[in-house]
C-alpha positions, 0 to 999 in steps of 0.5 A: 057909662056914657060915650064920653066917660068910656072914651076918657077911660080909654085914653087913660088906659092908653097911658097906663098901657104904655107905662106898663110896657105894652102888655098883651096884644093891644086889641083891648085898646086899638082897632085892627087897622089902627095907626100911630104917628109919633116921634117913634115912627109910623105904625099901621095895624095893631100888631105893628103899633104894639111892636112900635110901642114896645120898641120905644118904651124900654125905660121906665115912663110915666104918661100924664094925659090931661084935658081930653076934649071929646067930640062924638059923632055916632060910632066915631069920636075925635079926642084931643088931649095934652100929654106930658111923658117922662122917660126915666133914662139913667143919664137923666129924665127926658120930658116931652110935652105933646098934644094927642089927636086921637080917633076912636071907633065904636066896635062890638067890643066897645070903643077902640082907638083907630088913630094916635097922632102925637104932635110934639110941642116941647122937649127937655132932655136930662132935666 
C-alpha cells in the first residue's frame, strides 16, 4: 500500500476503534505523545487519550469518517476529513457533524496519529 492508502486505513481504524469502545492501549493508532482536542476535552499522551476516549464513548456510537484529504510530506502527514458521529442515548440519538484535522507520523511500526483535532460544525440532540 502507498502512504495515502495506509493513512486512509488509519483514519478508518480510528472510527472503528472509537465505536468498539477503545479496545487495547491505542498504540496501534497513536504515537506515544499524541494529543486529542475534542468536545470531550484535551488529552496529551497516548494513555490519557485512550482514557478520554473511553470516558466519552460509554453509549453505543457510530463514527462515519468521509472524504479524507491527505497531504504527505516525508514522514509527516496532515489529514482533513468530515466526521458524522451518532451517540445512541436511551433518551434519543445525539448527532454531531465535525471536521477532523489530523496529523500523523511515520514510525518504525507504520503510520500513527500524533494529533486529533475535532472541530464542531453542527449538533442535533434527541433527533
